[in-house]
Phi, psi and omega in degrees: 000318181297317180297318181297322180294316179298320178296320179295321178296315180297318178296321177297319181295317179294321179296319179294321179295317179295320179293319179297318179296317178296317180296322179295313181296328181288316183282332187250040181301313182296316179299313181295327176295318177298317179299317179299321178294316180296318178300318179297316179296317179300317178296324184285325186260359181308319181292342183264097192305310185296317178294317180298323180301310183284328176295314177298320177300314181300316177296316181295320183299310182288315184294321181292314180290323179296319180285317183278357180299332179296334183282320192250299183264002180296308179293327178295316177294316184298324184265002178232037184294339182271358181263155180296135184299327186287334175290320176296320180295313182297325179293305182290324177296319177298320177295320178300310181300315180297319183292313181288331177295319178299316179296318183299318178288316187288320186252031170058053176091000179269122182263004187259010183056039177068015176292333180265015177260356180285150179304134182104339178232000188283348180258124177290146180296132178266344174203167184233152168249158186303321184295334176292322175284335181284336183303309177292336176290318174302318180297322176301315180295317179296323178296321178296329179275007179062042179256120178284081185271147176286111177291332177299311179296312189289324185264322182282325183299329183283353177247352180285130181254010176230129179296326181299326179293319178298319179296319179297318179296316179296316181299312180298322182290318180293322175297319177300320179297311182297315181297315179296320180299313182292314180299319180298317179301312182295311185296310185281337174292320177290318184287337187301320178290322177297319180296318179298323187276316192249346183248045179269159176069203182286145178290141178286162188298329184293341181293331185289310175295330178294320180291322177297322179294312181291322179293320177296320178295315178300315180301316180296316180293322177299318178301319180299330180274314195253000176300334179298328182295330180274317186281355184297335178284340191259170173302150184288338172238117183267138172279182186300314183290322177295320179295318179297320177296318179299303184293320182294318181294316179295320178302314178295320179296325177296322178298318178297319181295318178291326176299323179277000181056044176090348179062200191300319189289347178300338178299333179296323178285314186295338181278349180281158187294121172055022184285344178280349175287129184300329180289316177296318179298321179298317181293318177301313181295321182297310181296317181297319180297319180296315180298313180296322180295321178300314180289332175296318181284338184294314179194167178274358179296127178298158177216161178276109175289337177298317181294322177297317183294314180291332173294318180296312180293322178297314178296323179296314179298320179295317180296319179295320177298319180290320187276330189276328188257114178273323179286138185300318183296315180292323180297317179299317181296318180290322178294321179294318178298315180297319179296317182294321177295316180295319180295318181298314179296320181294317180296319179295320178293324178294324177300315179298320178297314180298316179299317182295321179293320178298314180297318180297319181292321181292317188282315191259112178294321180300321180292321177299318180293319177297316180296320178298318178295320177297317182292314179296328177292326179287318185262000000 
């Protein structure tokens, strides 16, 4: 009877997965058609290095910012839904241009704040393989499925020629997740009583410029960390025209993203507790900006800001559940909800990590050889 029950559960799970896939293909016909066209173009231009470079950059720029928008401008969009999209775009777009321009001048044409100068990423691609162009296409599909995937893992790993660099990036990212999770629990457990007492009713007017300030600061710090994910397709030092193409394309892509109000993946932010409140959004952005700035100063090794962000939101949900519910039954229900949200985000991020590692192993012969030497050395 137990085996029969397990079989029925597995069949139900498979049926639900098959239905979800069918439902997605039915609802997203136009999107899937666009993906098919992009894949065809990627396959056709892969042998032409210069065209492949800018085509890959364009895909990476939009897919990376669209997926990572939940981390930085997600709470900004959620808490400013009543404002015109173009004012939000001009504000954040202006910060982007100013931030990358500073890096370009300071680091001799490097727009990544030296994230692409670490061993394993310091060489610009001299030719491309199809799977390198496919990586941002995979990211587009995952973004459409509302999956918070690490763009650092998915885009940088396919260009890394040293296994040690991948390990360093993963280590820094996992430490970032744990640190953000713990800090979020402490901060929001303490703040919850303050929020109950002093942040009732409508937000006062001063909260809005304060939120724009913290969101703008967070956006600038995020660019310092994750601009490398976009620029990895391009030369490590950009000339004037290359820089204008880089900054102009991303600026335009940001406008499209704000016009769509964050697109599908924005739902990950909106489902979290009180994140549409301008005061809650300000606190989330402030804590996140401090954590990212700390890791920026720690080393030039790139890291997954996505893992830091889901750690921050997971810890925040857990802290609110612990502080808000006095009755045991309600507390259990809230803790279960917090656990399910954190687990869902973590599983989706893990899928992205696994995909990126598989692509890196397929593309880079050097990584395969290093991994083989590591395994044989252990055994």
